[in-house]
Short mmCIF file of the C-alpha atoms (twelve columns), coordinates in Angstrom:
data_MODEL
# 
_entry.id   MODEL 
# 
loop_
_atom_site.group_PDB 
_atom_site.id 
_atom_site.type_symbol 
_atom_site.label_atom_id 
_atom_site.label_alt_id 
_atom_site.label_comp_id 
_atom_site.label_asym_id 
_atom_site.label_seq_id 
_atom_site.Cartn_x 
_atom_site.Cartn_y 
_atom_site.Cartn_z 
_atom_site.pdbx_PDB_model_num 
ATOM 1   C CA . MET A 1   -16.417 62.070 30.566 1 
ATOM 2   C CA . THR A 2   -13.279 63.607 29.113 1 
ATOM 3   C CA . LEU A 3   -12.158 67.161 29.405 1 
ATOM 4   C CA . SER A 4   -11.930 67.607 25.652 1 
ATOM 5   C CA . GLY A 5   -15.452 66.331 25.059 1 
ATOM 6   C CA . CYS A 6   -17.242 68.061 27.896 1 
ATOM 7   C CA . PRO A 7   -19.950 70.524 26.748 1 
ATOM 8   C CA . PRO A 8   -19.034 73.287 29.228 1 
ATOM 9   C CA . LEU A 9   -15.665 73.733 27.511 1 
ATOM 10  C CA . SER A 10  -17.497 75.186 24.520 1 
ATOM 11  C CA . VAL A 11  -17.880 78.404 26.520 1 
ATOM 12  C CA . LEU A 12  -14.207 79.118 25.836 1 
ATOM 13  C CA . ALA A 13  -15.502 80.753 22.664 1 
ATOM 14  C CA . SER A 14  -17.266 83.418 24.756 1 
ATOM 15  C CA . PRO A 15  -15.192 86.632 24.892 1 
ATOM 16  C CA . GLU A 16  -16.861 87.622 28.176 1 
ATOM 17  C CA . LEU A 17  -15.840 84.411 29.887 1 
ATOM 18  C CA . VAL A 18  -12.356 84.427 28.398 1 
ATOM 19  C CA . ALA A 19  -11.948 87.909 29.883 1 
ATOM 20  C CA . LEU A 20  -13.218 86.599 33.204 1 
ATOM 21  C CA . VAL A 21  -10.630 83.833 33.229 1 
ATOM 22  C CA . CYS A 22  -7.869  86.239 32.275 1 
ATOM 23  C CA . SER A 23  -8.828  88.381 35.277 1 
ATOM 24  C CA . PHE A 24  -8.853  85.308 37.484 1 
ATOM 25  C CA . GLN A 25  -5.067  85.038 37.563 1 
ATOM 26  C CA . ASP A 26  -4.658  84.942 41.336 1 
ATOM 27  C CA . GLY A 27  -2.446  81.906 41.349 1 
ATOM 28  C CA . THR A 28  -5.031  79.559 39.869 1 
ATOM 29  C CA . PRO A 29  -3.169  76.643 38.263 1 
ATOM 30  C CA . GLN A 30  -3.812  76.241 34.559 1 
ATOM 31  C CA . GLU A 31  -5.413  72.821 35.056 1 
ATOM 32  C CA . TYR A 32  -8.210  74.359 37.135 1 
ATOM 33  C CA . LEU A 33  -9.306  76.877 34.514 1 
ATOM 34  C CA . PRO A 34  -11.738 74.497 32.747 1 
ATOM 35  C CA . PHE A 35  -13.538 74.005 36.053 1 
ATOM 36  C CA . VAL A 36  -13.604 77.713 36.871 1 
ATOM 37  C CA . LEU A 37  -14.921 78.521 33.413 1 
ATOM 38  C CA . ALA A 38  -17.597 75.840 33.515 1 
ATOM 39  C CA . TYR A 39  -18.623 76.905 37.013 1 
ATOM 40  C CA . GLU A 40  -18.952 80.549 36.047 1 
ATOM 41  C CA . ASN A 41  -20.921 79.592 32.940 1 
ATOM 42  C CA . SER A 42  -23.388 77.455 34.894 1 
ATOM 43  C CA . SER A 43  -23.739 80.218 37.461 1 
ATOM 44  C CA . ARG A 44  -25.116 82.447 34.729 1 
ATOM 45  C CA . CYS A 45  -27.822 79.935 33.792 1 
ATOM 46  C CA . ILE A 46  -31.429 80.505 34.839 1 
ATOM 47  C CA . ARG A 47  -31.466 76.987 36.259 1 
ATOM 48  C CA . TYR A 48  -28.487 76.958 38.598 1 
ATOM 49  C CA . ASP A 49  -26.666 73.632 38.372 1 
ATOM 50  C CA . ASP A 50  -22.918 73.167 38.673 1 
ATOM 51  C CA . ARG A 51  -22.958 69.384 38.283 1 
ATOM 52  C CA . GLU A 52  -21.074 69.440 34.981 1 
ATOM 53  C CA . ALA A 53  -18.444 71.806 36.313 1 
ATOM 54  C CA . PHE A 54  -17.772 69.637 39.341 1 
ATOM 55  C CA . ALA A 55  -17.780 66.525 37.151 1 
ATOM 56  C CA . ILE A 56  -14.885 68.090 35.238 1 
ATOM 57  C CA . LEU A 57  -13.030 68.887 38.437 1 
ATOM 58  C CA . LEU A 58  -13.630 65.505 40.075 1 
ATOM 59  C CA . GLU A 59  -12.526 63.590 37.007 1 
ATOM 60  C CA . ALA A 60  -9.408  65.642 36.483 1 
ATOM 61  C CA . MET A 61  -8.275  66.285 40.047 1 
ATOM 62  C CA . GLY A 62  -10.395 64.242 42.478 1 
ATOM 63  C CA . THR A 63  -10.237 65.221 46.133 1 
ATOM 64  C CA . VAL A 64  -7.192  67.412 45.483 1 
ATOM 65  C CA . GLY A 65  -9.373  69.595 43.280 1 
ATOM 66  C CA . ILE A 66  -12.028 69.883 45.981 1 
ATOM 67  C CA . GLN A 67  -9.344  70.820 48.508 1 
ATOM 68  C CA . TRP A 68  -8.179  73.587 46.193 1 
ATOM 69  C CA . VAL A 69  -11.725 74.932 45.866 1 
ATOM 70  C CA . HIS A 70  -12.148 74.773 49.647 1 
ATOM 71  C CA . ARG A 71  -8.981  76.817 50.184 1 
ATOM 72  C CA . HIS A 72  -9.497  79.432 47.480 1 
ATOM 73  C CA . HIS A 73  -13.239 79.606 46.739 1 
ATOM 74  C CA . PRO A 74  -15.194 78.011 49.607 1 
ATOM 75  C CA . THR A 75  -18.434 79.667 48.496 1 
ATOM 76  C CA . TYR A 76  -18.390 77.354 45.459 1 
ATOM 77  C CA . LEU A 77  -18.996 74.377 47.763 1 
ATOM 78  C CA . SER A 78  -22.765 74.252 48.099 1 
ATOM 79  C CA . ASN A 79  -24.503 71.332 49.790 1 
ATOM 80  C CA . GLU A 80  -25.155 69.744 46.402 1 
ATOM 81  C CA . VAL A 81  -21.432 69.138 45.863 1 
ATOM 82  C CA . VAL A 82  -21.637 66.114 48.186 1 
ATOM 83  C CA . GLU A 83  -24.219 64.658 45.798 1 
ATOM 84  C CA . TYR A 84  -21.909 65.244 42.840 1 
ATOM 85  C CA . ALA A 85  -19.030 63.537 44.634 1 
ATOM 86  C CA . ALA A 86  -21.239 60.582 45.579 1 
ATOM 87  C CA . ALA A 87  -22.427 60.225 41.992 1 
ATOM 88  C CA . SER A 88  -18.793 60.213 40.831 1 
ATOM 89  C CA . GLY A 89  -18.024 57.256 43.100 1 
ATOM 90  C CA . ARG A 90  -15.343 58.980 45.173 1 
ATOM 91  C CA . VAL A 91  -15.475 57.836 48.791 1 
ATOM 92  C CA . ASP A 92  -12.519 59.975 49.843 1 
ATOM 93  C CA . THR A 93  -14.081 63.113 48.392 1 
ATOM 94  C CA . VAL A 94  -17.400 62.490 50.126 1 
ATOM 95  C CA . GLU A 95  -15.602 61.944 53.431 1 
ATOM 96  C CA . TYR A 96  -13.552 65.124 52.955 1 
ATOM 97  C CA . LEU A 97  -16.631 67.217 52.197 1 
ATOM 98  C CA . VAL A 98  -18.473 65.884 55.238 1 
ATOM 99  C CA . GLN A 99  -15.674 65.658 57.791 1 
ATOM 100 C CA . VAL A 100 -13.505 68.629 56.804 1 
ATOM 101 C CA . VAL A 101 -15.787 71.032 54.931 1 
ATOM 102 C CA . HIS A 102 -18.707 70.024 57.184 1 
ATOM 103 C CA . LEU A 103 -21.280 69.845 54.413 1 
ATOM 104 C CA . PRO A 104 -24.443 67.984 55.429 1 
ATOM 105 C CA . ILE A 105 -25.458 64.578 54.107 1 
ATOM 106 C CA . SER A 106 -28.991 64.237 52.793 1 
ATOM 107 C CA . GLU A 107 -30.963 61.307 51.412 1 
ATOM 108 C CA . LEU A 108 -30.083 62.587 47.937 1 
ATOM 109 C CA . VAL A 109 -26.407 61.839 48.570 1 
ATOM 110 C CA . VAL A 110 -26.963 58.132 49.138 1 
ATOM 111 C CA . ALA A 111 -29.509 58.088 46.306 1 
ATOM 112 C CA . SER A 112 -26.960 59.634 43.913 1 
ATOM 113 C CA . ALA A 113 -24.453 56.912 44.745 1 
ATOM 114 C CA . ALA A 114 -27.070 54.160 44.511 1 
ATOM 115 C CA . GLU A 115 -28.276 55.372 41.125 1 
ATOM 116 C CA . ARG A 116 -24.750 55.001 39.720 1 
ATOM 117 C CA . GLY A 117 -24.107 51.676 41.461 1 
ATOM 118 C CA . HIS A 118 -21.329 52.942 43.739 1 
ATOM 119 C CA . LEU A 119 -21.641 50.421 46.566 1 
ATOM 120 C CA . ALA A 120 -18.556 51.641 48.450 1 
ATOM 121 C CA . VAL A 121 -19.951 55.176 48.537 1 
ATOM 122 C CA . VAL A 122 -23.360 53.960 49.724 1 
ATOM 123 C CA . GLN A 123 -21.659 52.049 52.532 1 
ATOM 124 C CA . ALA A 124 -19.460 55.005 53.478 1 
ATOM 125 C CA . VAL A 125 -22.372 57.448 53.503 1 
ATOM 126 C CA . LEU A 126 -24.473 55.212 55.746 1 
ATOM 127 C CA . LYS A 127 -21.504 54.776 58.063 1 
ATOM 128 C CA . LEU A 128 -21.272 58.563 58.351 1 
ATOM 129 C CA . GLU A 129 -25.036 59.003 58.717 1 
ATOM 130 C CA . PRO A 130 -26.778 55.709 59.616 1 
ATOM 131 C CA . THR A 131 -30.238 57.256 60.043 1 
ATOM 132 C CA . LEU A 132 -30.660 58.492 56.475 1 
ATOM 133 C CA . ASP A 133 -33.925 57.727 54.714 1 
ATOM 134 C CA . CYS A 134 -32.878 55.344 51.928 1 
ATOM 135 C CA . THR A 135 -36.215 55.086 50.133 1 
ATOM 136 C CA . LYS A 136 -34.977 57.001 47.105 1 
ATOM 137 C CA . ALA A 137 -31.739 54.999 47.170 1 
ATOM 138 C CA . ILE A 138 -33.459 51.600 46.944 1 
ATOM 139 C CA . ASN A 139 -35.768 52.955 44.254 1 
ATOM 140 C CA . ALA A 140 -32.808 54.183 42.213 1 
ATOM 141 C CA . ALA A 141 -30.781 50.989 42.642 1 
ATOM 142 C CA . ALA A 142 -33.763 48.852 41.635 1 
ATOM 143 C CA . GLU A 143 -34.531 50.886 38.542 1 
ATOM 144 C CA . MET A 144 -30.934 50.987 37.344 1 
ATOM 145 C CA . GLY A 145 -30.322 47.293 38.027 1 
ATOM 146 C CA . HIS A 146 -27.568 47.632 40.618 1 
ATOM 147 C CA . GLU A 147 -28.005 44.307 42.369 1 
ATOM 148 C CA . ALA A 148 -25.113 44.650 44.831 1 
ATOM 149 C CA . VAL A 149 -26.365 48.027 46.041 1 
ATOM 150 C CA . ALA A 150 -29.942 46.775 46.333 1 
ATOM 151 C CA . ALA A 151 -28.795 43.694 48.253 1 
ATOM 152 C CA . PHE A 152 -26.775 45.796 50.692 1 
ATOM 153 C CA . LEU A 153 -29.618 48.223 51.317 1 
ATOM 154 C CA . LEU A 154 -32.224 45.508 51.808 1 
ATOM 155 C CA . GLN A 155 -30.207 42.872 53.644 1 
ATOM 156 C CA . ASP A 156 -27.537 44.797 55.548 1 
ATOM 157 C CA . ALA A 157 -28.923 48.302 56.005 1 
ATOM 158 C CA . GLY A 158 -32.460 47.122 56.756 1 
ATOM 159 C CA . VAL A 159 -34.100 49.325 54.136 1 
ATOM 160 C CA . ALA A 160 -37.709 48.395 53.430 1 
ATOM 161 C CA . ALA A 161 -38.717 47.313 49.945 1 
ATOM 162 C CA . THR A 162 -41.021 49.722 48.124 1 
ATOM 163 C CA . GLY A 163 -43.718 49.224 45.553 1 
ATOM 164 C CA . TYR A 164 -42.023 51.690 43.233 1 
ATOM 165 C CA . ALA A 165 -38.756 49.739 43.389 1 
ATOM 166 C CA . LEU A 166 -40.564 46.490 42.552 1 
ATOM 167 C CA . GLU A 167 -42.404 48.070 39.646 1 
ATOM 168 C CA . ARG A 168 -39.302 49.662 38.144 1 
ATOM 169 C CA . ALA A 169 -37.185 46.543 38.539 1 
ATOM 170 C CA . ALA A 170 -39.890 44.568 36.733 1 
ATOM 171 C CA . ARG A 171 -40.188 47.262 34.074 1 
ATOM 172 C CA . HIS A 172 -36.513 46.905 33.214 1 
ATOM 173 C CA . GLY A 173 -36.356 43.125 33.570 1 
ATOM 174 C CA . HIS A 174 -34.101 43.055 36.630 1 
ATOM 175 C CA . LEU A 175 -35.172 39.627 37.868 1 
ATOM 176 C CA . ALA A 176 -32.489 39.340 40.564 1 
ATOM 177 C CA . ILE A 177 -33.649 42.595 42.122 1 
ATOM 178 C CA . VAL A 178 -37.299 41.564 41.903 1 
ATOM 179 C CA . ARG A 179 -36.300 38.472 43.904 1 
ATOM 180 C CA . LEU A 180 -34.480 40.580 46.491 1 
ATOM 181 C CA . LEU A 181 -37.422 42.920 46.897 1 
ATOM 182 C CA . ASN A 182 -39.878 40.056 47.251 1 
ATOM 183 C CA . ALA A 183 -37.675 38.444 49.910 1 
ATOM 184 C CA . GLY A 184 -37.682 41.654 51.939 1 
ATOM 185 C CA . SER A 185 -40.584 43.458 53.523 1 
ATOM 186 C CA . LYS A 186 -43.699 42.856 51.450 1 
ATOM 187 C CA . VAL A 187 -45.122 45.673 49.404 1 
ATOM 188 C CA . ASP A 188 -48.723 46.382 48.541 1 
ATOM 189 C CA . LEU A 189 -50.482 43.834 46.336 1 
ATOM 190 C CA . SER A 190 -51.287 46.531 43.785 1 
ATOM 191 C CA . SER A 191 -47.554 47.014 43.193 1 
ATOM 192 C CA . TYR A 192 -47.157 43.316 42.381 1 
ATOM 193 C CA . LYS A 193 -49.947 43.638 39.829 1 
ATOM 194 C CA . MET A 194 -48.342 46.753 38.389 1 
ATOM 195 C CA . ALA A 195 -44.988 44.957 38.252 1 
ATOM 196 C CA . MET A 196 -46.619 42.157 36.253 1 
ATOM 197 C CA . GLU A 197 -48.127 44.740 33.913 1 
ATOM 198 C CA . TYR A 198 -44.740 46.338 33.328 1 
ATOM 199 C CA . ALA A 199 -43.026 42.991 32.796 1 
ATOM 200 C CA . TRP A 200 -45.725 41.931 30.338 1 
ATOM 201 C CA . ARG A 201 -45.717 45.189 28.408 1 
ATOM 202 C CA . PHE A 202 -41.941 45.210 28.012 1 
ATOM 203 C CA . HIS A 203 -41.636 41.481 27.303 1 
ATOM 204 C CA . HIS A 204 -39.739 40.327 30.380 1 
ATOM 205 C CA . GLN A 205 -41.023 36.761 30.496 1 
ATOM 206 C CA . PRO A 206 -38.678 35.532 33.288 1 
ATOM 207 C CA . VAL A 207 -39.972 38.306 35.547 1 
ATOM 208 C CA . MET A 208 -43.553 37.460 34.641 1 
ATOM 209 C CA . ASP A 209 -43.001 33.790 35.417 1 
ATOM 210 C CA . TYR A 210 -41.385 34.591 38.762 1 
ATOM 211 C CA . LEU A 211 -44.191 36.932 39.791 1 
ATOM 212 C CA . HIS A 212 -46.763 34.336 38.786 1 
ATOM 213 C CA . ASN A 213 -45.096 31.263 40.278 1 
ATOM 214 C CA . GLU A 214 -43.563 32.726 43.432 1 
ATOM 215 C CA . CYS A 215 -45.816 35.686 44.217 1 
ATOM 216 C CA . ASN A 216 -49.147 34.344 42.947 1 
ATOM 217 C CA . VAL A 217 -49.681 37.273 40.617 1 
ATOM 218 C CA . PRO A 218 -51.998 36.343 37.733 1 
ATOM 219 C CA . TYR A 219 -50.774 36.728 34.182 1 
ATOM 220 C CA . PRO A 220 -52.457 39.519 32.193 1 
ATOM 221 C CA . PRO A 221 -55.423 38.303 30.089 1 
ATOM 222 C CA . LYS A 222 -54.137 37.025 26.753 1 
ATOM 223 C CA . ASN A 223 -57.020 38.533 24.812 1 
ATOM 224 C CA . ASN A 224 -56.508 41.999 26.258 1 
ATOM 225 C CA . ALA A 225 -54.286 44.592 24.594 1 
ATOM 226 C CA . SER A 226 -53.354 45.779 28.065 1 
ATOM 227 C CA . THR A 227 -54.833 45.679 31.531 1 
ATOM 228 C CA . LEU A 228 -53.848 49.327 31.890 1 
ATOM 229 C CA . PRO A 229 -53.374 52.031 29.266 1 
ATOM 230 C CA . TYR A 230 -49.712 52.794 28.689 1 
ATOM 231 C CA . ALA A 231 -50.151 56.433 29.704 1 
ATOM 232 C CA . ALA A 232 -51.762 55.372 32.973 1 
ATOM 233 C CA . VAL A 233 -48.896 53.001 33.740 1 
ATOM 234 C CA . ALA A 234 -46.356 55.745 33.138 1 
ATOM 235 C CA . ALA A 235 -48.347 58.291 35.148 1 
ATOM 236 C CA . VAL A 236 -48.668 56.003 38.157 1 
ATOM 237 C CA . GLY A 237 -44.928 55.344 38.085 1 
ATOM 238 C CA . VAL A 238 -44.115 59.046 38.015 1 
ATOM 239 C CA . LEU A 239 -46.553 59.799 40.838 1 
ATOM 240 C CA . ALA A 240 -45.099 57.005 42.930 1 
ATOM 241 C CA . TRP A 241 -41.618 58.483 42.582 1 
ATOM 242 C CA . TYR A 242 -42.712 61.954 43.699 1 
ATOM 243 C CA . CYS A 243 -44.705 60.605 46.617 1 
ATOM 244 C CA . VAL A 244 -41.802 58.777 48.293 1 
# 
């Protein structure tokens, strides 16, 4: 993401927000104005979400930017900011928010880092809070194909494999992660069958062969259009995500 191409900067055309920034001259450095403007714009949305504003700040200023916000506008630092920092891959920022600002760490923090493949952040978060539930994290790493993160969670952090993770890894053809999940704690047989269905439907033959040869999952019938309707496959996947 670049500052010039970030959607929130389009709000500079709003006279109301330009007036707001002009009245914000309390020593705010010029380089922080894009963040302030984006933050104020998102605060006016029905769905409150400052992720884009903090993405601007983290890219431009990193932890220094967060320190400035902490000093001058601490109410901007909601609990979700730790998630944004984790998703940006900034270990130092996450540590600052937790150890200095004293924001809590939730399972969504480690999941945000895992989804983006930020192994160092995942490791740092679990060092700060070893008892976090990492179910969403392993699911996210498996779906996005982040093998190093999945391996750390399964082999070093002792996170249990999940049926959803196996299904999504198979859906996207991530054979290495399917292997890792199969080597860990076994998941329900129905998830192996669903993984085969996904691999077959999306033409991931290596995954199909592995599931058949190593996990004893039968191939789908050749004369069948599908063992499950596509809508049913998608619905089960969505339900599995919300149930974890």
